[in-house]
N, C-alpha and C positions, 0 to 999 in steps of 0.2 A: 031423540028422546028414547027410542027403542034400544039403541046401542048403550046408552047410559044405564038403563034398567038392567040390561044383560050383564054389564060390567059389575053392577052391585050384587047381582045374584051370584056371579062367579066368585067375587071376593068373600061374600057371606059363606058360601059353600067351602071355600078354601080355609077360612078362619075357623069355621065350625069343625071341620075335619081335624085341624091342628089342635083344637082344644080337646077333642075326643081321644087323640093319640095317647096322652098320659093316662087317661082313665082305662083305655084298652090295655095299655102296658101293665098297669097295676092289676087288672083283672086276670092277666095271664100269669102273674107271679104265683109260685106255689105257696099254698097256705103254710103258716108256721106250724111245725110238728108239735104235737102235744104228748107229753109223757104222763101217765097216771102213777102216782106214788101211793101205794097201799101200805099203811102201817097199823100195828096193833095198839100202839099207845097214843098219847097226845102229841100235838105239834110241839109243845114246849119241851117235853122230855126227849123227843127224837131229833130235835133241831141240831144240837151240837154233836150228839152221838152218831147220827146217821145221815141226816139231810145235808149238813155242811160238807162232809167228805163225798157224798153222792154228787153234789153240785161241782165239787173240785174235779171229780172224774169226768163229768160232762165237759167242763171247761177245758181240760187237757185235750179233749177230742174236738174242740172247736164250737161247743154249744154253751151259750150263756142264757140263763133264764131271763126272760123279758126282752131279750134282743133278737135272738133267732130260735128261741124255744120257749114253750109254755109248759108249766107243770101243774097238774090238777092233783091236789092233796086230798086223800080220804083216810082219816085216822079214826080208829075204833075206840080211842080213849080207854083202853083196857078192857073193853067189853067185846070179847071174841065172837059172841053171837051176832054182832053187827057186821062182821067181815063179809059174809056172803052178799048182803045188800049193798055194801060199799063197792065190792068188786063188780057187781051187776051194774051199778051206776057208772063206773068207769067204762064198762063195755058199751052201755047206751051212749056215752059221750064219744065213743069211737076214737079213743086215744090210739096213738101209734104204737106205744109200748107200755106195759105195766111193769113197774119196778116195785119190789116188795121185800120185806124181811119177816122171817119167822114161818114155821110150818103151818100154823092155822091160816095165815094170810095166803100162803102158797096153795093150800088145798081149796080155799074159797075161790081164788082166781082160776084155778084149774077147772073147777066146776062151772065157772061163769063163762068161759070161752075156750074154744079149741083153735081159734084162728089168730087172735091178737097175740103178738109175741110177749112173753113174760120172762123177766130176769129176776131170779130170787137170790136171797142170801139166807141160808138156813143152817142149823146145827144138827142136821139129820142126814141119813143116807137117802138121797132123792130117788134112787132106784128102788130101794125097799119100800119107800112111801108111795111109789107109783107115779112120780112126777115125770121121770124120763126113762127111756129104754136102757140107756147105759151112760156112764160118765163121759166116755169118749165120743159117743154118737147119740145125743139126746133123742133125736128122731121125731120130735113134735114141735110144739110152739113154746116150749119152756127150756131154759138153760140158766146158768148162774154159778153160784159159789156155795160150797159147803165146808163147814168147819168140824162137823161130826163131834159136837160137844157131848152127845149122849155117851160116847165111848170114853169120855174123860172122867166120868164119875169114879171109877176104880182108882185112877191115877190121883185124883184130888184127895181121895181118902188115904191113899198110901203116903202122899206128901205130908198130910196133916198128922198122920200117925207117926211119921218119922220125926216130926218136930215136937209132938206132944205124945210120947210113948206111954205115959202113965194114964192116959184117958182110955179106960176100958169100955166106956159107953159114949157113942158119938151120935149126933143127930144129923138128919138130911132134910133140908128145906125144899119142898116142891110146891108147884102151883096146881091145885086140883082143877082149875078152870081149863088148863091145858092137859087133859087127861093122857093123851098119847105120850107126851114128853114126861109127865110125872111118873107114869108106869115104867117107862124105859129107864129113867134115872134111878128109880127105886130098885128095879130088878138088878141092874148092873152093880149098884152100891151094895146090895145085900150079898151078892156073890163075893165081892171083895171083902166085906166085913167078916164073913165066915172064914175066909182064907186067912185074915189077919187076926182072927180070934177076938173080934170086937162085937159088942152088942149095938145094933143100929136102931135108932128111933126115927120114925118119919113124922115130920111136923109140916103143917100146911099154912099157906098164905096166898090169897088171890087178890088182895087189895092192901093198900097202905095201912089201913086201920087194923089189919090183922098181924102186922109185923110185931108190934109190942107184945101181943098175946103169944105169938110163936116163940119169941125170945124168952118170955117169962116162963113158958112151959119147960124150957131146958132145965131150970132149977128143979122142978118137980120130977122130971125124968132122970135127974142126976147125970145128964149128958154134959161132958166137960169139953166138948169141941163140936164144931158145926161145919158141915159142908153145904154150900149154897148150890142147889141144882141149876142146870142150864135152862133158861127160860127167857123169852123176850121181855116179859114183865120185870123179872129180876134184873136183867141187863139194863133196862131203862131206869131202875132204881138202885143201881150199883153203889152210887155215892151214899145214899141214905142207908143202905144195908151195912156198908163199911163203918159208918159212924155209929150205927146201933150196936154192931159187934164190939166196937171199942168201948162204948158206954156201958154195955153189960159185961165187959171184961171176959168175953168168950173168944178163945182162939178159933178163928174161922178162915176158910178158904173158899174162893169162888173162881169161876172161869173168866172173870172180867178184870182187866187191869185197873179200871176205875174203882173197883172195890178196895183193892190194896192201897191205892192212892188216897182214899178217903178215910183210912184208918183200919181196914181189915188186915189181918195178919199176913195173908198170902193170896196170890192169884196165879192161876196157871191156865193159859188158853191162847187163842188166836187174837190178833189185832183186828177187832171188828171194824174200826174206822177205815183201815186199809182195804178190808174186804168190800165195804160199801162204796169206797172210791172206785174199786174195780167194777162194781155193779153199774156205776155211771159210765164207765168206759165201754162195757158190754152193750148197754142201752144205746150208746152213740154209734157203735158198729152196726147195730140193727137198723138205726135210723138211716145209715149210709148204704143200706142195701143187703147186709149179710143176714142170714137166716138163723134163728136160734137152733134149729136142727143140726146146723153145721158148726156150732160153737161149743166145744167141749166144756163140761162142767168142771170148774177149777176146784180142787180140793186143797185146803190149807195144810201145809206140811210144817210150818214154823209155829211152835208153841213157846210162849214166853213165860218164864217164872219170875214173879216179882215178890220180894220179901220186904215187909215194912219193919225195919229194925227198931224204929221208935216205938211201934206198937208192941213188939216182942219184949222190949225192956220194960214197958209199962205193965205187961202181963206177967213179968218175972221169968221169961224164957230166955235161954241162951241159944242162939242159932249157931249150929256147928259151922266151923270155918269152911269145910268142904261144901256145905249147902250154900253158903254165901258166894263161894267161888263159882259154883255152877249156875247161880241165878243170873238172869239176863239184866235185872235191875234190882238194886238194893236201895230202899228209901230210908234215908237217915233221919 
């Protein structure tokens, strides 16, 4: 009887240990990494413009959301003053990396943490804005990509003037809610306007409801052409702004291709989708062990000119052949 009881205890111990092995193995597996996505606009507006290419970059590096990676989304819905709290929430969540777009989000994330790696995509000089020590050696917990759209304001004005030379008064649309960007755009455009002998009017919009009023004011100002300033809010509403420019019959240019595709006369700038795909790749490299301090900030060097010939014809403009030949894409 004693030997029978001993055998039962032995089998119970053996089987119990075998059942515990899978649990122990699961407990030893590393936790799924979590990336925090910090955006200035809504999930709906940023999904196709930024989030889809971001996921594509992650996928190219072997990370698929829901399989071996989790993403925590924090979107400010156009209310920039919410960004500091959203960034702080991601820090409390202890995400592995924070990916973001736009200078306001970058500044909020920088203020929230000096340890969690941050990958940004901005249209500003990250050195001048105090985000990194240098482009080649960022030196801290931040790195990413820059397109320097602020410096595009003079070029946008020049291209518009080339196509609409009779417009002696031109308007610049800026977002007062993003004061740093608005001031930079205005300053650069005013210098270019004086050089070209143009009168520049600055109009404002920080919400969709203000777009109609901004376009209506162009008639009162006698501004016969419009430059859309660089701003993450305007980028997220590029299609809407392009349609409005066409509806109001105003020749306009923006730094976003989606603007020209939606009916705007021209666009000139970097491919933001490709840039945010690269943000996904950078975030993946950090997840695999690289440090943001060692990843150089990539600066966009390719700028694309798109001309919407259909819109030009509707507005009564003839696009010079040389301008069409130099364009990267002509929309018929």
